[in-house]
Structure formats: C-alpha cells, structure tokens
Backbone bond lengths (Angstrom), bond angles and torsions (degrees), N, CA, C in turn:
res aa  C-N    CA-C-N  psi(-1)  N-CA   C-N-CA  omega(-1)  CA-C   N-CA-C  phi
1 M - - - 1.459 - - 1.579 107.53 -
2 G 1.338 114.55 129.51 1.452 121.00 -178.09 1.464 111.81 -74.72
3 R 1.368 114.73 167.57 1.443 120.97 -176.61 1.563 109.27 -65.03
4 S 1.293 115.92 -40.10 1.499 119.43 -178.02 1.543 111.90 -66.03
5 A 1.395 116.32 -35.96 1.420 119.63 176.52 1.544 113.35 -65.20
6 F 1.349 111.79 -40.37 1.496 119.74 176.48 1.491 111.92 -60.03
7 V 1.321 116.55 -47.34 1.471 121.94 177.53 1.495 111.78 -59.44
8 R 1.408 116.73 -41.47 1.453 120.69 179.42 1.566 110.72 -61.98
9 N 1.333 114.50 -40.59 1.488 116.81 -178.18 1.553 108.38 -66.77
10 I 1.316 119.85 -38.41 1.432 123.22 -179.43 1.551 108.41 -61.64
11 I 1.345 114.06 -48.50 1.494 119.75 -177.74 1.558 108.07 -62.96
12 T 1.319 119.14 -37.34 1.454 121.94 -178.14 1.561 107.83 -66.47
13 I 1.294 116.61 -39.83 1.482 120.09 -179.38 1.556 110.41 -67.87
14 V 1.354 115.25 -41.99 1.418 118.89 179.97 1.553 112.69 -65.86
15 V 1.307 116.35 -38.19 1.428 122.52 178.49 1.576 111.64 -66.53
16 F 1.355 111.59 -40.78 1.543 117.82 177.58 1.479 111.12 -62.35
17 I 1.314 116.19 -45.33 1.533 120.25 -179.32 1.528 108.05 -65.63
18 T 1.292 119.32 -39.67 1.464 122.90 179.97 1.516 110.79 -62.44
19 L 1.322 114.12 -46.21 1.476 118.32 179.43 1.540 112.72 -63.16
20 E 1.333 113.29 -41.03 1.505 118.95 178.01 1.497 110.01 -61.53
21 A 1.349 116.53 -40.84 1.444 119.15 179.76 1.546 111.73 -66.87
22 L 1.349 118.00 -36.17 1.432 123.82 177.77 1.529 109.67 -65.03
23 C 1.345 116.30 -41.00 1.438 120.03 179.97 1.536 111.64 -63.55
24 I 1.317 114.55 -43.21 1.443 122.81 179.52 1.533 109.82 -57.61
25 V 1.379 114.78 -48.21 1.437 121.50 -179.79 1.492 110.71 -62.16
26 M 1.305 119.54 -43.63 1.431 123.88 -177.18 1.544 109.87 -66.09
27 I 1.331 115.66 -42.67 1.469 119.05 178.39 1.533 113.75 -62.21
28 T 1.359 111.98 -49.17 1.485 117.05 179.69 1.474 112.51 -64.45
29 N 1.319 118.59 -32.11 1.417 120.33 -179.99 1.600 112.36 -70.08
30 N 1.334 114.24 -29.49 1.480 118.78 -172.57 1.524 112.05 -106.15
31 S 1.327 120.17 -5.65 1.487 119.82 178.71 1.463 109.90 -145.43
32 I 1.364 112.81 116.49 1.517 118.41 -179.67 1.511 108.11 -62.87
33 V 1.305 118.92 -42.49 1.456 121.60 -178.29 1.509 113.52 -60.11
34 Q 1.383 113.47 -46.47 1.468 117.74 177.86 1.502 112.02 -65.38
35 R 1.350 114.85 -35.95 1.503 119.30 177.06 1.466 111.74 -58.24
36 Y 1.295 116.71 -49.69 1.478 121.06 -178.83 1.502 112.98 -66.29
37 N 1.382 114.93 -39.75 1.510 116.45 174.30 1.502 113.93 -59.87
38 I 1.317 115.93 -45.61 1.459 118.25 -179.59 1.533 111.26 -68.13
39 M 1.329 116.46 -43.42 1.429 118.39 178.85 1.521 112.09 -63.56
40 G 1.344 115.15 -35.10 1.489 116.34 173.45 1.487 113.07 -62.56
41 D 1.311 117.27 -41.65 1.462 121.19 178.19 1.548 110.22 -61.54
42 L 1.343 114.60 -41.61 1.456 120.29 -177.57 1.585 111.60 -67.76
43 R 1.337 113.24 -34.61 1.456 117.28 175.73 1.462 112.37 -68.61
44 E 1.332 117.74 -36.49 1.500 121.51 178.52 1.570 107.67 -62.69
45 V 1.329 112.03 -44.60 1.497 115.32 -177.49 1.546 110.04 -65.56
46 Q 1.342 115.97 -39.67 1.426 121.36 177.29 1.507 113.40 -63.76
47 S 1.345 113.00 -42.86 1.516 118.25 176.14 1.491 112.54 -61.25
48 F 1.359 116.30 -38.03 1.403 119.92 -178.55 1.554 111.40 -63.61
49 F 1.338 115.98 -48.10 1.460 120.07 176.36 1.514 113.78 -65.28
50 W 1.320 116.82 -34.80 1.537 116.89 175.63 1.515 110.80 -66.64
51 E 1.330 117.83 -36.96 1.494 121.46 179.26 1.513 108.01 -66.68
52 K 1.327 120.51 -45.95 1.475 122.50 -177.47 1.574 107.81 -64.94
53 T 1.301 116.21 -41.38 1.463 121.20 -178.89 1.489 108.48 -61.28
54 G 1.390 116.77 -45.09 1.460 122.37 177.21 1.511 113.25 -59.01
55 D 1.372 114.73 -39.71 1.478 118.01 -180.00 1.502 110.24 -64.88
56 I 1.340 114.98 -43.96 1.521 117.06 178.06 1.451 113.15 -63.32
57 S 1.336 118.45 -42.29 1.532 120.70 175.66 1.459 111.03 -61.88
58 Y 1.324 118.88 -38.21 1.493 120.22 -178.33 1.515 108.26 -70.59
59 Y 1.304 119.73 -36.45 1.490 121.38 178.36 1.515 111.28 -61.63
60 F 1.389 115.84 -46.24 1.450 117.82 -177.21 1.527 112.41 -75.99
61 S 1.369 117.11 -14.39 1.450 118.33 173.66 1.496 115.69 -81.08
62 L 1.355 115.07 -14.81 1.450 120.40 -176.63 1.544 111.96 -57.36
63 K 1.325 116.00 -41.96 1.421 120.61 -178.63 1.532 113.19 -59.90
64 K 1.342 113.86 -43.59 1.473 118.93 174.90 1.512 113.07 -63.99
65 D 1.341 116.45 -40.64 1.475 121.00 177.65 1.486 110.24 -62.39
66 N 1.343 116.35 -43.46 1.465 119.44 -179.03 1.553 111.99 -62.05
67 Q 1.292 114.39 -38.27 1.495 119.26 -179.23 1.527 108.41 -67.99
68 A 1.352 115.51 -37.51 1.476 117.22 174.96 1.436 113.60 -63.88
69 L 1.341 117.96 -40.21 1.495 122.42 177.29 1.500 111.77 -63.15
70 V 1.326 118.91 -40.34 1.455 120.89 -179.54 1.491 108.13 -66.69
71 A 1.304 121.38 -43.42 1.477 123.39 175.59 1.507 112.32 -59.83
72 E 1.364 116.21 -40.78 1.432 120.34 -178.75 1.520 109.37 -66.74
73 N 1.329 118.56 -41.83 1.510 122.44 177.16 1.479 110.51 -60.06
74 E 1.334 117.23 -43.94 1.469 118.88 179.48 1.542 110.80 -61.57
75 N 1.362 113.82 -40.29 1.441 117.17 -179.17 1.554 112.10 -65.98
76 L 1.351 113.95 -38.23 1.454 118.64 178.77 1.542 111.33 -64.13
77 R 1.322 116.01 -43.28 1.440 120.30 177.48 1.512 111.10 -59.63
78 R 1.361 114.41 -39.42 1.458 118.25 -176.17 1.542 108.22 -70.28
79 Q 1.315 117.55 -35.67 1.447 119.91 -177.38 1.529 112.05 -75.49
80 L 1.388 118.36 -17.91 1.475 120.15 -175.21 1.522 110.97 -58.09
81 G 1.362 118.76 -42.77 1.451 117.94 176.71 1.500 115.42 -57.15
82 L 1.362 115.36 -41.16 1.448 116.50 179.42 1.499 113.41 -71.03
83 Y 1.401 116.33 -35.69 1.466 116.49 179.02 1.526 110.26 -66.71
84 Q 1.285 118.01 -30.40 1.471 121.59 175.74 1.530 110.46 -60.23
85 Q 1.339 112.96 -36.36 1.509 118.19 177.46 1.537 110.22 -75.71
86 L 1.329 116.33 -42.47 1.476 117.87 -171.07 1.556 111.70 -76.26
87 G 1.300 117.96 -35.25 1.407 122.34 -174.92 1.526 112.50 64.15
88 A 1.258 116.26 -148.45 1.498 122.65 175.41 1.521 109.12 -92.49
89 V 1.335 116.69 109.44 1.475 120.06 -176.82 1.539 109.38 -107.25
90 S 1.294 118.51 125.58 1.419 124.35 -179.57 1.530 109.93 -67.58
91 D 1.333 116.38 148.31 1.437 121.21 179.57 1.551 113.20 -61.74
92 S 1.333 117.65 -27.86 1.395 120.94 -171.28 1.578 115.31 -127.72
93 S 1.332 115.58 -11.70 1.461 119.05 -173.43 1.510 110.93 -101.06
94 F 1.324 114.53 158.36 1.455 123.33 174.66 1.500 107.16 -93.99
95 T 1.304 118.22 102.72 1.472 122.87 -164.91 1.494 114.48 -104.47
96 P 1.290 119.33 115.00 1.474 123.58 177.73 1.560 109.78 -71.28
97 I 1.334 120.45 139.68 1.407 123.36 170.97 1.478 109.05 -135.54
98 S 1.334 118.78 179.74 1.420 119.92 -176.33 1.485 111.64 -66.32
99 G 1.349 115.03 158.28 1.407 119.70 178.77 1.518 115.18 94.97
100 G 1.342 118.69 1.23 1.437 122.68 174.64 1.532 114.73 80.86
101 Y 1.386 117.62 14.74 1.450 123.55 -179.18 1.541 109.14 -119.09
102 S 1.341 114.94 150.23 1.450 121.59 173.94 1.523 107.58 -127.21
103 Y 1.327 115.70 154.95 1.472 121.59 -176.14 1.562 108.92 -131.04
104 T 1.254 113.82 141.56 1.497 118.80 170.47 1.549 108.80 -133.47
105 Q 1.330 113.76 138.48 1.471 116.70 -178.17 1.482 111.39 -79.26
106 A 1.315 114.60 150.56 1.543 121.01 178.82 1.500 109.97 -148.99
107 D 1.285 115.93 152.68 1.448 121.22 173.88 1.534 111.95 -105.63
108 I 1.284 114.93 145.39 1.490 119.62 178.84 1.556 106.58 -84.98
109 V 1.356 112.58 124.09 1.446 118.35 177.72 1.518 113.24 -102.86
110 K 1.374 116.83 -13.55 1.456 119.92 179.37 1.517 107.81 -162.41
111 M 1.280 116.94 136.12 1.510 118.58 179.90 1.525 111.18 -155.45
112 S 1.340 115.00 151.41 1.432 124.44 173.56 1.503 109.13 -119.95
113 T 1.390 113.52 143.18 1.503 116.22 174.66 1.543 111.35 -135.70
114 S 1.284 120.55 0.72 1.503 122.61 -175.33 1.548 110.50 -105.74
115 K 1.283 121.30 4.67 1.431 123.11 -176.51 1.514 111.19 -102.88
116 Q 1.343 119.43 174.24 1.429 123.97 175.48 1.564 109.89 -82.08
117 H 1.318 117.92 -26.28 1.454 123.28 179.18 1.537 106.46 -123.32
118 N 1.327 115.15 78.26 1.485 118.14 -179.86 1.542 113.76 -80.00
119 Y 1.252 115.24 155.70 1.485 122.27 -176.19 1.559 109.21 -148.00
120 M 1.317 114.06 170.38 1.483 119.45 172.06 1.567 107.83 -145.08
121 L 1.347 113.82 155.91 1.449 121.39 177.38 1.530 106.83 -115.44
122 L 1.341 117.03 128.89 1.413 124.63 -179.06 1.507 111.31 -109.54
123 N 1.361 118.19 155.67 1.456 121.52 -171.13 1.597 110.30 -95.64
124 K 1.288 118.43 27.71 1.475 124.53 174.74 1.488 110.02 -127.93
125 G 1.330 115.46 138.82 1.492 117.98 -175.77 1.534 111.00 -137.56
126 S 1.330 112.07 -156.90 1.489 121.20 -172.53 1.501 113.45 -63.25
127 I 1.325 117.68 -29.36 1.468 121.39 179.87 1.620 109.64 -57.66
128 L 1.361 113.69 -33.20 1.460 118.61 178.46 1.525 112.10 -94.00
129 G 1.347 117.09 9.51 1.500 119.29 176.59 1.503 115.19 93.85
130 I 1.360 115.38 5.96 1.482 117.54 -179.49 1.519 108.64 -75.59
131 S 1.367 115.71 137.45 1.453 119.40 176.94 1.484 111.60 -140.58
132 E 1.308 115.82 171.18 1.449 120.86 -179.91 1.491 111.86 -62.94
133 G 1.363 114.59 144.92 1.473 117.87 177.58 1.516 113.46 93.50
134 M 1.303 117.76 -7.46 1.498 118.77 176.30 1.472 110.30 -76.44
135 G 1.384 114.39 145.39 1.471 121.53 175.57 1.509 112.80 -79.24
136 V 1.302 115.43 157.30 1.495 122.08 173.38 1.494 109.66 -127.89
137 V 1.340 116.99 131.52 1.435 123.43 -178.84 1.512 108.59 -132.67
138 S 1.345 114.53 167.83 1.477 121.44 169.43 1.515 111.10 -133.08
139 D 1.265 118.33 -173.69 1.480 121.47 177.44 1.541 112.85 -59.62
140 N 1.353 113.96 -25.29 1.449 119.89 -178.13 1.532 116.81 -101.51
141 G 1.326 116.96 8.77 1.469 117.40 176.55 1.550 111.33 129.95
142 I 1.324 114.55 -162.69 1.480 120.34 -176.18 1.497 111.45 -75.16
143 V 1.339 115.19 152.63 1.461 122.46 -178.51 1.500 115.06 -123.18
144 G 1.361 114.06 -38.72 1.442 116.92 -178.68 1.530 112.46 168.62
145 I 1.323 114.28 -164.71 1.511 118.83 -176.93 1.532 108.13 -136.19
146 V 1.334 118.52 132.89 1.456 123.81 178.24 1.537 108.84 -64.63
147 D 1.342 117.42 131.15 1.498 118.40 179.48 1.554 109.91 -123.14
148 A 1.364 117.91 -7.23 1.463 119.83 178.91 1.458 109.02 -163.60
149 V 1.356 117.96 142.04 1.467 123.60 -178.46 1.502 110.07 -133.33
150 S 1.322 115.04 151.12 1.505 124.69 166.13 1.497 104.59 -119.72
151 D 1.385 114.59 -171.16 1.465 117.87 -176.07 1.511 111.60 -61.20
152 N 1.391 114.74 -39.27 1.501 117.17 -171.12 1.553 115.08 -120.55
153 Y 1.385 114.14 -1.35 1.461 119.85 -176.18 1.516 114.18 -132.44
154 S 1.278 118.10 156.53 1.435 123.34 173.63 1.568 110.96 -128.10
155 H 1.277 115.76 137.65 1.471 120.64 172.71 1.479 109.75 -101.14
156 V 1.358 114.39 130.11 1.486 119.28 -172.84 1.514 110.04 -120.71
157 I 1.390 116.09 132.63 1.422 120.15 172.74 1.593 104.74 -83.20
158 S 1.328 115.16 115.57 1.484 120.78 -179.76 1.519 111.94 -66.23
159 T 1.338 110.96 152.27 1.497 117.38 169.75 1.531 111.56 -57.19
160 L 1.357 116.61 -28.65 1.466 121.27 172.56 1.463 110.75 -80.64
161 N 1.344 118.28 62.81 1.413 125.59 177.98 1.528 108.48 -143.88
162 V 1.313 114.15 124.90 1.465 119.07 -174.87 1.541 114.60 -64.03
163 G 1.276 114.27 -14.33 1.492 118.51 178.04 1.512 112.94 -97.20
164 Q 1.290 118.40 4.10 1.475 123.05 -174.17 1.618 108.39 -103.78
165 S 1.282 116.76 138.46 1.450 121.27 173.66 1.523 112.05 -136.61
166 I 1.304 116.69 143.89 1.491 121.51 -175.12 1.507 108.04 -127.92
167 S 1.319 113.81 142.20 1.470 119.12 179.67 1.505 106.21 -83.11
168 A 1.365 117.75 117.19 1.464 123.78 -175.14 1.550 110.42 -132.54
169 R 1.293 113.17 167.06 1.537 117.08 -176.95 1.541 109.20 -150.13
170 L 1.332 115.95 162.65 1.439 120.15 168.59 1.499 108.26 -80.99
171 A 1.307 115.98 127.72 1.474 121.15 -171.93 1.533 111.46 -63.88
172 K 1.355 116.49 -31.99 1.445 118.94 -172.11 1.585 115.84 -77.89
173 N 1.336 113.78 -23.16 1.459 115.74 -173.86 1.549 113.05 -139.48
174 D 1.395 118.58 2.91 1.383 123.69 172.24 1.596 114.58 70.31
175 H 1.285 118.53 8.49 1.488 119.51 174.09 1.538 106.01 -68.78
176 F 1.414 113.86 130.13 1.444 117.86 -172.91 1.484 112.92 -127.79
177 G 1.338 116.42 160.39 1.462 120.25 175.91 1.524 107.47 -164.52
178 L 1.289 118.13 -163.67 1.442 121.31 179.23 1.534 110.37 -103.29
179 M 1.297 115.05 131.52 1.441 119.57 -179.71 1.554 110.40 -105.36
180 H 1.286 116.33 134.09 1.473 119.96 -178.53 1.553 110.52 -141.41
181 W 1.275 115.50 161.60 1.414 122.27 177.64 1.525 109.88 -99.98
182 D 1.406 114.40 136.08 1.436 119.09 -174.48 1.539 113.92 -89.14
183 G 1.364 118.38 3.30 1.447 122.05 177.45 1.516 116.09 80.71
184 V 1.329 117.94 7.77 1.434 121.44 -178.34 1.486 116.46 -105.31
185 D 1.333 114.61 -63.54 1.449 121.27 -176.83 1.562 108.80 -110.67
186 Q 1.294 115.92 120.94 1.520 119.78 -176.41 1.502 111.23 -70.73
187 H 1.356 119.79 -9.61 1.414 123.27 179.60 1.565 113.79 -95.94
188 K 1.346 114.27 -3.74 1.471 120.33 -171.57 1.581 109.57 -127.94
189 A 1.304 114.58 145.74 1.469 122.14 169.79 1.523 108.84 -141.38
190 T 1.363 118.22 172.45 1.393 121.54 -176.50 1.590 110.26 -123.79
191 L 1.267 116.70 131.16 1.509 121.40 174.12 1.484 105.71 -103.23
192 S 1.310 115.00 115.08 1.423 123.68 -167.91 1.531 116.03 -101.52
193 E 1.328 115.63 155.14 1.472 127.06 172.53 1.528 109.80 57.53
194 I 1.296 117.30 49.34 1.466 120.98 174.29 1.572 108.71 -87.78
195 S 1.259 120.30 140.79 1.420 126.12 -174.19 1.570 108.85 -56.17
196 L 1.384 115.73 140.83 1.460 118.55 178.05 1.496 114.98 -60.23
197 H 1.311 117.59 -33.82 1.479 119.85 -178.86 1.585 113.03 -82.90
198 C 1.301 115.29 6.85 1.516 118.97 176.77 1.555 105.51 -72.53
199 E 1.289 111.99 133.90 1.516 123.33 177.92 1.474 109.06 -87.89
200 A 1.309 117.38 93.39 1.454 120.92 -177.91 1.571 107.81 -123.20
201 A 1.315 113.91 147.58 1.519 119.35 -176.48 1.563 107.16 -144.65
202 R 1.276 114.04 155.58 1.448 119.04 175.10 1.516 110.41 -58.84
203 G 1.295 114.28 136.35 1.499 120.61 -178.97 1.561 112.44 96.55
204 D 1.333 116.59 -13.09 1.476 118.89 176.15 1.543 112.99 -60.80
205 T 1.275 120.18 140.67 1.468 121.27 -179.95 1.575 111.72 -82.08
206 I 1.297 113.38 138.62 1.445 122.17 173.50 1.512 108.90 -107.75
207 S 1.301 117.58 134.94 1.457 124.29 -178.97 1.480 113.34 -137.01
208 T 1.314 118.16 168.54 1.479 118.12 175.73 1.514 110.48 -68.66
209 S 1.306 115.60 147.15 1.485 123.15 -172.64 1.536 111.44 -79.15
210 G 1.356 116.21 -32.94 1.452 121.49 -170.04 1.491 112.52 81.95
211 Y 1.370 118.76 6.45 1.461 120.67 -176.29 1.543 111.31 -95.99
212 S 1.291 114.51 34.83 1.426 122.87 174.89 1.557 108.43 -147.83
213 S 1.328 116.74 163.22 1.431 119.51 179.66 1.544 112.49 -88.69
214 V 1.370 116.87 10.75 1.462 120.42 -174.17 1.545 108.46 -95.58
215 F 1.312 116.32 -56.69 1.510 119.70 -175.26 1.503 109.75 -113.63
216 P 1.325 120.22 143.88 1.449 124.62 169.26 1.556 109.37 -67.23
217 A 1.295 116.54 165.41 1.464 122.84 179.38 1.540 110.26 -73.63
218 D 1.304 115.96 155.47 1.481 124.46 167.76 1.522 113.62 71.52
219 I 1.292 120.40 23.35 1.489 120.54 169.22 1.531 105.07 -82.31
220 P 1.357 117.78 125.43 1.465 121.84 -179.76 1.499 110.77 -60.13
221 I 1.300 119.92 137.81 1.470 124.41 174.28 1.520 114.26 -114.87
222 G 1.331 114.02 -43.08 1.449 117.80 -177.92 1.550 111.63 176.83
223 I 1.306 118.31 -164.97 1.414 123.03 176.09 1.480 111.91 -127.79
224 V 1.309 116.14 155.63 1.525 121.94 178.22 1.478 109.06 -69.38
225 S 1.352 115.77 126.04 1.465 120.26 178.36 1.566 113.04 -114.50
226 D 1.385 113.69 -18.00 1.431 116.84 178.46 1.532 108.93 -160.96
227 I 1.334 118.75 152.84 1.482 122.96 -179.86 1.532 109.50 -133.95
228 K 1.327 115.81 128.10 1.449 118.27 178.91 1.538 109.92 -129.24
229 Q 1.317 113.84 142.98 1.473 120.58 178.39 1.540 105.86 -93.46
230 V 1.329 114.24 129.79 1.417 122.40 -176.09 1.559 109.70 -107.64
231 G 1.363 114.67 110.78 1.503 117.41 176.24 1.439 117.91 54.77
232 G 1.397 118.46 19.30 1.390 122.28 179.98 1.525 114.51 67.94
233 L 1.384 114.00 14.69 1.508 120.35 -175.55 1.508 110.92 -107.98
234 Y 1.336 118.52 -40.89 1.427 122.01 -173.31 1.486 111.23 -157.19
235 L 1.336 118.70 174.85 1.436 122.75 176.81 1.548 113.76 -105.86
236 D 1.231 119.54 141.77 1.464 125.59 167.03 1.528 105.71 -107.25
237 I 1.327 114.98 123.04 1.464 122.04 -177.04 1.562 109.28 -105.80
238 E 1.311 116.92 123.00 1.476 118.73 172.58 1.530 108.73 -82.36
239 V 1.367 113.14 132.99 1.472 119.54 -176.44 1.516 109.78 -115.50
240 E 1.331 114.67 126.27 1.513 117.99 173.51 1.486 107.14 -88.93
241 L 1.341 116.19 113.57 1.488 122.59 -169.46 1.556 108.52 -71.08
242 F 1.316 115.83 141.29 1.483 121.41 170.51 1.565 109.66 -70.66
243 Q 1.282 117.80 -33.02 1.447 121.14 -173.55 1.496 110.72 -70.44
244 D 1.398 113.73 131.34 1.408 122.25 172.23 1.582 108.62 -106.32
245 Y 1.250 115.27 96.24 1.504 119.33 -175.58 1.490 115.53 -63.52
246 K 1.339 118.38 -27.71 1.432 121.87 -177.47 1.531 109.22 -69.23
247 S 1.320 120.08 -27.28 1.456 120.51 -176.99 1.576 111.65 -106.00
248 L 1.302 113.66 8.21 1.516 117.93 -178.05 1.531 112.26 -73.78
249 R 1.371 116.27 127.54 1.419 121.55 -179.88 1.512 112.62 -128.87
250 H 1.358 114.92 -39.65 1.492 119.93 -174.96 1.512 110.04 -123.92
251 V 1.302 117.01 140.07 1.465 120.58 -175.55 1.580 108.36 -137.89
252 Y 1.345 114.09 176.17 1.497 122.11 174.92 1.517 107.87 -124.85
253 I 1.330 116.99 130.04 1.417 122.09 174.86 1.491 108.72 -91.81
254 V 1.360 116.18 128.68 1.458 122.06 -170.89 1.535 109.73 -102.22
255 A 1.329 116.50 128.02 1.420 120.62 175.72 1.496 110.81 -117.00
256 N 1.419 116.98 126.95 1.429 118.81 175.77 1.553 107.43 -86.80
257 N 1.313 114.08 116.39 1.470 118.25 -171.55 1.568 111.08 -69.88
258 D 1.371 115.18 -15.34 1.481 116.36 -179.67 1.491 110.84 -106.79
259 K 1.335 119.27 13.77 1.460 121.22 -173.94 1.524 114.44 -63.11
260 S 1.316 117.33 -39.52 1.436 118.61 -178.84 1.550 111.60 -66.24
261 E 1.341 115.94 -36.56 1.478 120.08 177.23 1.560 108.34 -68.27
262 I 1.339 115.90 -42.52 1.440 118.10 -179.24 1.535 112.30 -63.00
263 T 1.373 112.77 -43.90 1.479 117.80 -178.89 1.520 110.97 -63.51
264 Q 1.298 114.74 -39.82 1.506 118.26 178.05 1.447 111.96 -62.06
265 L 1.298 118.93 -42.86 1.410 123.17 179.50 1.485 112.90 -66.85
266 E 1.301 116.46 -40.53 1.517 123.20 175.78 1.486 109.18 -61.50
267 Q 1.309 118.18 -43.40 1.492 120.69 179.08 1.563 111.94 -62.85
268 Q 1.332 113.70 -38.21 1.447 115.66 176.82 1.484 113.48 -67.09
269 A 1.355 116.14 -32.43 1.487 120.69 -178.42 1.531 109.33 -88.75
270 G 1.318 118.63 -2.24 1.464 121.67 -177.54 1.534 116.91 71.96
271 I 1.331 113.42 33.13 1.422 120.40 -177.28 1.544 110.60 -104.05
272 N 1.324 117.22 127.74 1.456 120.53 175.74 1.512 108.40 -112.30
273 E 1.400 113.79 124.52 1.442 117.83 179.46 1.506 109.15 -93.33
274 D 1.367 113.81 128.23 1.429 117.08 179.16 1.466 112.29 -72.77
C-alpha cells in the first residue's frame, strides 16, 4: 500500500468518526429518549474502563501493601516482649503484675525532640502514686525517667537527652553496658564499653538489662546497626531505636514495687545508684 493510499484511509476513518459524532449530537439534541439511551451506553463504557483501571491500580498496589504487612509483622513481633511485661493494663488503674513492677497509663501533653536535653510532660502525677525515678515506656520500648511530679502531672527526662543513660544489654548473650544518646540522630543511641570478646552482630536485639530499679529486664530498645572497637579495649555499639518519638502519644509509667526496700538496703550498704 502506497503512502497516498494510507493517508486516504486515515482521512476516511477521521471523516467517519466525525460524522458519527455529529449524528449522535443531532439525535441527542432532538430526542430526550435517544439522549438518555446513548448517555447510558456511554456511562456503561466509562464504568467498564474505570473498573479495569481500578483493577490494574489495585494489582500494582499489592506490592506496597505486602511490604507494609511485613513491616507491621516485624513491629508486632518486636512488641511481643513488651506486651508480656505489660500484661493487661487498665486505662485508669495502677495495676500490679508479676515481676515486682506496676504500670499506669498516661498521655503526653507536651514534648520536645529537637533539643540536646529533651523532655516530656505527662498527665498523671503524685495523686495516682507517681514519683521521681519511675521509668516510662511505650509499646515500642523505653521512653525516659520521671524527674519531677506535681499532683496531676509528671516531668520526664527523655531517652533523647545527652545527660540520660540506661542500663542495657544484648539479648542473645547478656553482655551489658550503659546506653546513651549522642544528641545527633533521634533514631540512634550508643551502648558503650561492651567487652571485646562479646559476639555482637548487626540486627541483634538490645533490651533493658534489669540491673537497675527503674526498668524491668527484657524490654526491647532497638537493634545493633554498627559496631566500633574503641582503643582496643572495648566495643561501642550503635543502636537503632525502636521508639519513634515523633509519633509518640501514649505511654506507661513504671513503678518498681520493691524500690523503697531496695533503696533502704543500698543506703545501709553505702551504695549509690546512678
């Protein structure tokens, strides 16, 4: 077929479509019944293409949904250890559970995350038995330590505070040290002075050690993201924190039911807990 014949065919098709369109316009302008019939057919065609387009979009969104489900499952597995600690906590009561610790729920009414010495204010105070030195946790791990209280509110030193340190350990082998925030990245902290012969690897879980009267053992904190040898003496372990402080709204205040007895004994023995 020559070029001129091809062009003629194209012109013929265009003219045919144009005439058909004019006929439809003339019919719909002169007959209400025909107009609705034609518009109904057009709507059916439009609905068909919308449905197919939706099916295609749904198919391509499955990968993203699956990725979200994987992340959610990982998060649920991570939270399991903490839920085993928290048990069923009433919305308003101070609930004792096994292990000598009690938990009360609280809401954050004020919080900072962009400073070197971050803090938060909670809506529970001394009237409900909250006192200085109590730990604060959430579904995703540790949050901070109460340092001041009024009748109805508590002031908390956040884990994102360069002056704060937490006793933490590698969950798989119990090597422990002090974890602190360096004031740079709110998603990272450092577990310091870990023994050189400690077998640590990226992805290992870091949890509370239980070697203080503030937090019970085995509350998940984060995972190992980097390991550095310091002066050939010990390891500094970078920890990627589970806690997302930007989305934090609700927390649990932790009370050690045996703290007064422990404190009294330490005072008798001349021990000061940092």
